[in-house]
C-alpha positions in Angstrom: -43.1 -40.5 114.3 -44.6 -42.7 111.7 -43.7 -42.4 108.0 -46.3 -43.8 105.5 -45.2 -44.5 102.0 -48.0 -43.6 99.7 -50.5 -40.8 99.8 -53.8 -42.5 99.1 -57.0 -42.7 101.1 -55.6 -45.3 103.6 -52.8 -42.9 104.6 -55.5 -40.1 104.8 -57.6 -42.2 107.2 -54.6 -42.9 109.5 -54.4 -39.1 110.2 -57.3 -38.7 112.7 -56.3 -41.6 115.0 -52.6 -40.4 114.8 -53.7 -37.0 116.0 -55.8 -38.5 118.8 -52.8 -40.6 120.0 -50.4 -37.7 119.7 -48.4 -39.4 117.0 -46.7 -37.4 114.3 -47.6 -38.8 110.8 -45.7 -38.1 107.7 -46.6 -39.2 104.2 -44.4 -39.8 101.1 -46.9 -38.5 98.5 -46.9 -39.4 94.8 -48.0 -35.9 93.9 -49.0 -32.7 95.7 -52.7 -33.3 95.1 -53.1 -36.9 96.3 -55.7 -37.9 98.9 -53.6 -37.8 102.1 -51.8 -34.5 101.6 -54.5 -32.2 103.1 -54.8 -34.4 106.2 -51.1 -34.4 107.4 -48.7 -31.6 108.2 -45.7 -33.1 106.4 -46.2 -34.7 103.0 -43.1 -34.4 100.7 -43.6 -35.5 97.1 -41.4 -38.5 96.2 -41.2 -41.7 94.2 -41.6 -44.9 96.2 -39.5 -46.6 93.4 -36.5 -44.4 94.2 -34.2 -45.6 96.9 -32.8 -42.0 97.4 -36.4 -40.7 97.9 -37.2 -43.5 100.4 -33.9 -42.8 102.2 -34.6 -39.1 102.5 -38.2 -39.7 103.7 -37.2 -42.4 106.2 -34.6 -40.2 107.9 -35.8 -39.5 111.5 -38.9 -41.6 111.5 -39.5 -44.2 114.2 -41.2 -46.6 111.9 -41.8 -46.8 108.2 -45.1 -48.3 107.0 -47.3 -48.4 103.9 -50.4 -47.2 102.2 -49.8 -49.8 99.4 -47.6 -52.8 98.7 -45.7 -51.7 95.7 -42.4 -50.5 97.2 -39.5 -52.6 95.7 -38.4 -55.4 98.0 -34.7 -54.7 97.4 -35.2 -51.1 98.5 -36.8 -52.1 101.8 -34.0 -54.6 102.4 -31.5 -51.9 101.9 -33.3 -49.5 104.3 -33.5 -52.2 107.0 -29.7 -52.9 106.6 -29.2 -49.1 107.1 -31.2 -49.2 110.4 -34.7 -48.2 109.3 -37.5 -49.8 111.2 -39.8 -51.2 108.4 -43.2 -52.6 109.5 -44.3 -54.9 108.0 -40.8 -56.1 106.9 -40.0 -57.0 103.3 -39.9 -60.7 104.1 -43.5 -60.6 105.0 -44.7 -57.9 102.6 -43.5 -59.8 99.6 -46.3 -62.3 100.1 -48.8 -59.5 99.5 -46.7 -58.1 96.6 -46.3 -61.4 94.8 -49.3 -63.8 94.4 -47.0 -66.7 93.5 -45.1 -66.3 96.7 -48.4 -66.1 98.6 -49.8 -69.2 97.1 -46.6 -71.2 97.8 -46.6 -69.9 101.5 -50.3 -70.9 102.0 -49.5 -74.4 100.7 -46.4 -74.6 103.0 -48.5 -73.6 106.0 -51.1 -76.3 105.2 -53.9 -73.7 104.8 -56.8 -74.0 102.3 -55.7 -72.9 98.8 -57.3 -73.1 95.4 -55.5 -75.3 92.9 -52.9 -73.2 91.2 -49.8 -73.3 89.0 -47.0 -71.0 87.9 -47.2 -70.9 84.1 -44.3 -69.8 81.9 -45.9 -70.2 78.5 -49.3 -70.6 76.9 -48.7 -74.4 76.6 -48.4 -74.5 80.5 -51.7 -72.6 80.8 -53.5 -74.9 78.4 -52.2 -77.9 80.2 -53.4 -76.6 83.5 -56.8 -75.9 82.1 -57.1 -79.4 80.7 -55.9 -80.9 84.0 -58.4 -79.2 86.3 -61.1 -78.2 83.9 -62.2 -74.9 82.3 -62.8 -72.1 83.1 -59.6 -71.1 84.9 -58.3 -67.7 86.2 -55.1 -66.1 85.0 -53.5 -63.4 87.2 -50.4 -61.2 87.0 -48.4 -62.1 90.2 -47.6 -58.4 90.8 -49.3 -55.1 90.5 -52.9 -56.2 90.1 -55.7 -54.9 92.4 -59.5 -54.2 92.2 -59.9 -56.7 89.4 -57.0 -55.4 87.4 -54.5 -58.1 86.2 -57.1 -60.8 86.3 -58.6 -62.7 83.3 -61.1 -65.5 83.2 -60.3 -68.1 80.5 -63.1 -70.4 79.3 -61.1 -72.5 76.8 -57.7 -73.3 75.3 -58.5 -70.6 72.6 -58.9 -68.0 75.4 -55.6 -69.2 76.8 -53.9 -68.8 73.5 -55.3 -65.2 73.2 -53.5 -64.4 76.5 -50.0 -64.7 75.0 -49.4 -60.9 75.3 -49.5 -61.3 79.1 -46.5 -63.5 79.1 -44.4 -60.8 77.4 -45.1 -58.4 80.2 -44.5 -60.7 83.1 -43.4 -64.3 83.4 -44.3 -66.6 85.1 -48.0 -65.9 85.6 -50.4 -67.4 88.1 -53.1 -69.8 87.0 -55.8 -70.8 89.4 -58.9 -72.8 89.4 -62.2 -70.9 89.0 -63.5 -71.5 92.5 -67.3 -72.1 92.9 -68.1 -70.2 96.1 -71.2 -69.0 97.9 -69.9 -65.6 98.8 -66.7 -63.7 99.6 -65.4 -63.1 103.2 -62.6 -61.2 104.8 -60.7 -62.0 108.0 -59.0 -58.9 109.3 -56.3 -59.1 112.0 -53.5 -57.0 113.5 -50.2 -58.1 114.9 -47.4 -56.3 116.7 -43.6 -56.9 116.3 -43.6 -58.5 119.7 -46.2 -61.0 118.7 -49.5 -59.7 120.2 -52.4 -60.1 117.9 -56.2 -59.4 117.6 -58.8 -60.3 115.1 -62.0 -58.5 114.1 -65.2 -60.5 113.2 -65.1 -62.2 109.8 -67.2 -60.1 107.4 -69.1 -60.7 104.2 -67.8 -58.7 101.2 -69.8 -57.9 98.1 -67.6 -57.4 95.0 -68.9 -55.7 91.8 -66.6 -55.9 88.7 -63.7 -56.9 90.9 -64.1 -53.9 93.3 -65.3 -54.2 96.9 -68.8 -52.6 96.9 -70.2 -53.5 100.3 -69.1 -55.1 103.6 -71.5 -56.6 106.2 -70.1 -57.2 109.7 -70.2 -59.8 111.1 -70.9 -62.0 108.1 -74.6 -63.0 108.4 -75.4 -66.7 109.0 -71.7 -67.7 109.0 -71.1 -71.0 110.7 -69.2 -70.1 113.9 -66.8 -73.0 113.2 -66.0 -71.5 109.8 -65.5 -68.0 111.3 -63.2 -69.4 114.0 -61.2 -71.3 111.4 -60.9 -68.2 109.1 -59.6 -66.1 112.0 -57.2 -68.8 113.0 -55.9 -69.1 109.4 -55.3 -65.3 109.2 -53.5 -65.3 112.5 -51.4 -68.3 111.5 -50.4 -66.5 108.3 -49.4 -63.4 110.2 -47.5 -65.3 112.8 -45.6 -67.6 110.5 -44.7 -64.9 107.9 -43.9 -62.3 110.6 -46.6 -59.8 109.5 -46.9 -56.6 111.5 -49.7 -54.1 111.4 -53.1 -54.8 109.9 -53.5 -57.7 107.5 -56.6 -58.7 105.5 -57.1 -62.3 104.3 -59.7 -62.3 101.5 -61.5 -65.6 101.3 -64.0 -67.6 99.2 -66.7 -69.3 101.3 -66.9 -72.9 100.0 -69.5 -75.0 101.9 -68.5 -78.6 101.9 -64.9 -78.0 100.8 -62.1 -78.0 103.3 -62.8 -75.9 106.4 -65.5 -74.0 104.5 -63.3 -71.4 102.8 -60.3 -71.0 100.5 -57.8 -68.2 100.7 -58.0 -65.7 97.8 -55.6 -62.9 98.5 -53.6 -61.1 101.2 -53.2 -57.4 101.9 -50.7 -56.2 104.6 -52.0 -52.8 105.4 -55.5 -51.3 106.3 -57.9 -52.6 103.7 -61.2 -51.7 102.1 -62.9 -54.6 103.8 -62.0 -53.0 107.2 -63.4 -49.5 106.6 -66.5 -50.4 108.6 -64.4 -50.5 111.7 -64.1 -46.7 111.7 -67.6 -46.3 113.1 -68.5 -49.9 113.9 -65.7 -51.1 116.3 -64.1 -50.2 119.5 -60.8 -49.7 117.6 -60.7 -48.9 113.9 -58.2 -50.7 111.6 -56.4 -47.4 111.1 -55.8 -46.8 114.8 -54.9 -50.4 115.3 -52.4 -50.3 112.5 -50.6 -47.3 114.1 -50.6 -49.1 117.5 -49.3 -52.3 115.9 -46.4 -50.9 113.9 -45.2 -48.9 117.0 -45.5 -52.1 119.1 -48.1 -50.5 121.4 -50.8 -52.5 123.1 -53.6 -53.3 120.7 -57.2 -52.1 121.1 -60.4 -54.0 121.5 -62.1 -55.3 118.3 -65.7 -55.6 119.5 -68.6 -54.5 117.3 -70.4 -51.4 118.6 -73.8 -52.7 117.4 -75.6 -55.8 116.2 -74.4 -55.1 112.7 -72.2 -52.7 110.7 -72.4 -52.0 107.0 -70.0 -50.2 104.7 -71.0 -49.0 101.2 -68.3 -47.7 98.8 -69.0 -44.6 96.9 -67.7 -44.8 93.3 -67.4 -41.9 90.9 -70.6 -41.2 88.9 -72.4 -38.3 87.4 -71.8 -35.8 90.2 -68.4 -34.0 90.1 -69.2 -31.6 92.9 -69.4 -33.9 95.9 -69.8 -31.2 98.5 -73.0 -29.9 96.8 -74.6 -33.3 97.6 -73.6 -33.4 101.3 -76.7 -31.6 102.7 -79.0 -34.1 101.0 -76.8 -37.0 101.8 -76.5 -36.1 105.5 -80.3 -35.4 105.7 -81.1 -38.8 104.0 -80.0 -40.7 107.1 -79.0 -39.1 110.4 -77.1 -42.2 111.6 -74.9 -42.5 108.4 -71.2 -41.7 108.6 -69.8 -40.2 105.4 -66.1 -40.6 104.6 -64.7 -39.0 101.5 -61.2 -39.2 100.1 -60.5 -35.8 98.6 -60.2 -37.3 95.1 -61.2 -36.0 91.8 -64.2 -37.8 90.4 -63.8 -40.5 87.7 -66.4 -43.1 86.7 -65.9 -46.2 88.9 -63.1 -44.6 91.0 -63.3 -45.1 94.8 -64.1 -41.6 96.2 -65.5 -42.4 99.6 -67.7 -44.7 101.6 -70.7 -44.7 104.0 -70.8 -46.6 107.3 -73.9 -47.5 109.3 -74.1 -49.3 112.6 -77.3 -51.2 113.5 -78.7 -51.0 117.0 -82.1 -52.0 118.4 -83.3 -54.6 115.9 -81.8 -53.3 112.7 -81.2 -56.1 110.2 -78.3 -56.0 107.8 -80.5 -55.8 104.7 -82.1 -52.6 106.1 -78.7 -51.1 106.8 -77.5 -52.0 103.3 -80.5 -50.3 101.8 -80.0 -47.2 103.9 -76.2 -47.0 103.2 -76.8 -47.4 99.4 -79.3 -44.6 99.5 -76.8 -42.2 101.1 -74.0 -43.3 98.7 -76.4 -42.8 95.8 -77.1 -39.2 96.8 -73.3 -38.4 96.8 -72.6 -40.3 93.6 -75.5 -38.9 91.6 -75.8 -35.4 93.2 -79.5 -35.7 93.8 -81.2 -32.6 95.2 -82.1 -32.4 98.8 -85.8 -32.0 97.8 -85.7 -35.6 96.5 -85.1 -37.0 100.0 -86.8 -36.7 103.4 -84.8 -36.8 106.6 -84.5 -40.4 107.7 -85.0 -40.3 111.5 -83.2 -43.5 112.6 -81.1 -41.7 115.3 -81.6 -42.5 118.9 -81.4 -38.7 119.7 -84.3 -36.4 119.2 -83.7 -32.8 118.1 -85.5 -30.0 119.8 -86.0 -26.4 118.8 
């Protein structure tokens, strides 16, 4: 039995592979209406910040794992001391929870890092900006995601205007503004006994700090850079004792270091790995379950020449199901995944996957995936679209 702390879409998408493998999945849900609740049989409501709630939820599970990284480290250490099998363990997970710890670990491992500093006061921030040159990036070490907790500062005046951040959390993380050609992600999985596998390095497209598209494998990526990125991700996982799925988000930096710098880490299934649901031999969700249970890992080969994922963000259409006939008719090969969430502008409510076979190029797949996502987002009528007959299978009456 696997217990997942957090009831978001990642926990929801663990449910189908758990069912296929005959694994009982339980979820500690934040509320009765969160994404994962309809997908699992047992989903008690509890507070991940409460040690008593975590204790009660962990009772009887074979392994405790996570939908997010926000569980207090001290609670996880207590659970482990009481005999709970926590995967990934808190000593590893803290590097995804705390960006300052992560930066220090990347330096310690000799892996490519942006220039950075822990800043305790606006004066430290201004000094860092003067030292490396403006603009710089200011981040909250904990709690930020999808562009939240990040501020770009163009001058010492901007730095001075950030003084309110120091009252909420100190120290903060200051980083150089990295000039990069594109963003990449290296996704790996590792078991407690040390077995590991890597998926192909992918190109990720971010819009307003949110992952919008993923193209796998990353087009025109130098094989030496791809190999170095996978090796770096595997080294981080090995040296820090990471178990389960881990994503290393990267900046591609031609001419600097090995061709990339490490941006952030996530120690759980990740948005940049959603394409694996339909584009890989083993999805990141099945692999995570295998990994935390210390089962043999599955293959990570791509099932086509290319795979593309397009996020669906909340828009004008509040009745998603009403758009499904048009969305599914728009492209017979598209795989639609929705999260059971209420619609809010800009909120992640689902994604579209497409796998290219027989000469499809990634730009064509991107266009097709965006078309399907747009139907769901905007609720366009089925009359506005003709069936897109890209499928290898012909229907007969």
